[in-house]
Structures are given as structure tokens and as C-alpha cells.
N, C-alpha and C positions, 0 to 999 in steps of 0.2 A: 444540452451542456455539448461544449467542445473540448476537445482536448486533442494533444499532438505530444508524438516523444520525438527528445532528442532538442537540438537549438540550429543542427546544420540543416535547411532544405527543410524546415517541418511541414507537415501535412497535415493540415487540420481536420479531422474527423468530425462528425454532429452523432451525438448519442442520447441515451437518458438512464435513468437511476433504474431500468429495470434491468433482471435477472442478466438479459444478455446483452446489456450496454456496458455502462461504466466498471461493473464488477466484474465482468469475463473480460473485458481489457487491460483491469488491474490483474487479474489473476491471471491473465496469461503471461503477461509482461514480467509477473510475479515468480513466475513455476518455480525455478533454480531454490527461492529462500523457502518458501513452501515444501519444498520435497527435501530439503536440508532438516527443516524444522519437523516435519511428518517422521523422519526415519527418527530422530530422536526420541520425539514423544512415543514412537512404537516403542521402540526399545527399554525407555522407564517404563512402560503397561508390564513389558514381558516379565522385568526383574521380578524377584523374591526379597524382600524387605526381611530381616531379622525383625523388627520390631517400628513401630509407628515413630522414632527419633530417625532409626536410621533413614524409613521413608521421608522423611522432612528433611536431611541432608541432602538426599538424591535429588529430590523435588530441588534444592538450592541449587545443585551442582546441573540442572535441566536448564532452569533458567539465566544460569552464567553461560551456558552455550547456547542457549538462543540469542541473547544479548550479543554474544562474539558472531555470531551467521549475521545477525541483525545489521553491526558496525561495519560489515565488509564493505572496503572503498567502492565495489562493484554494484553494490546491493539497490535495486531500486531508489530513486530521489523524486517526489512528488511533489508538485510545485501547483497549490491550487490560488488560482487569482479569478476574483469576481468583479462582474464589472456594478455600476451602478443599478441597474436592474435587476441584480441575485436578490435572492429574499432570502432571508436567516435560515427558515427550513432547510433551505437548499446547502447551507453552507453547515450546517448539521448533519443534513446525508451523505454528503461528501466525506465529511470526517467520520460519521460511521464507518463507510463503504473501507477508508485507509485501514482500518481496525481489522475489519471482515475479511479482507484480502491479506492481512500478514505483511501492510506497507510497512517498512521498517523505519525510512525519512521523509519526513512532509512536511512542508512550512504554507503557511497559508501569507501571500505576497501580492503586492501591488500590481493588477496588471499593467502593462505597457502600452503607448500608443501603437506601435508597429505589431503588435497583437490581434488590438482592437481592430487595425487593417486586412490583417488574415483572416479573425473573423467575419469581418462584413466582406471580404472578398469570398467568402464559401457560401453566405445566405442567398 
């Protein structure tokens, strides 16, 4: 698997689906969002609820705040691009990584000839 961050002078890296591979790269890059969500969840868990109705209302508020954090214009955005050799399993695996790493915004898009050249230059 290949990845890079940003569009200005991209540095293509080679990685895999292991715990020290793409997951580590995504978690490192998404650290701010993950930290904010973690703080909210910790605060939620410490709350005392009057009853189940109050708990559900607070859960709804928590979900709303998490969506706000993920909607931040500076939040991580991942573009997933595959070539003709990509396997369906790999696409499913990378989509799972988006969820595991709390990536707020991602999309499956076509790979460009320029990106294919960048990959070939790294091989």
C-alpha cells in the first residue's frame, strides 16, 4: 500500500495493513480529533444520570458534539484511491481502518496518472 499526505510536494510512503502500518499513520495524523472525542467520551462516562431518559438525551448530545468535531474544516480528509490491481478485500480493509481510526471524512476516488507515476517512482 502507498500513501502520502498533502498535495504540495507529496512524499509517497510504502506501508501495509499491520498495526504499525496505515493504522499508525492515520492515528498519528488524526491525533487531534481523536483526543477531542476521547475527552468528550470520558466526560460522558463520569456523568451521573437521573434516569434512562436523561442518559439517552445526554448520549444524543454527545453524538451531536462528536459530529461537530468531525465536521471541523481542519479535520483529516482521506482520499482512498485504487489501481487495477487492487483487491476488493483491501478496499474493505482500508474502509475499516477509517472507522477504527475515527477518520471524520473520507472518499473513494479515481487514481490519477500523476499518482500512478509517483507510485512507480517509489517502487
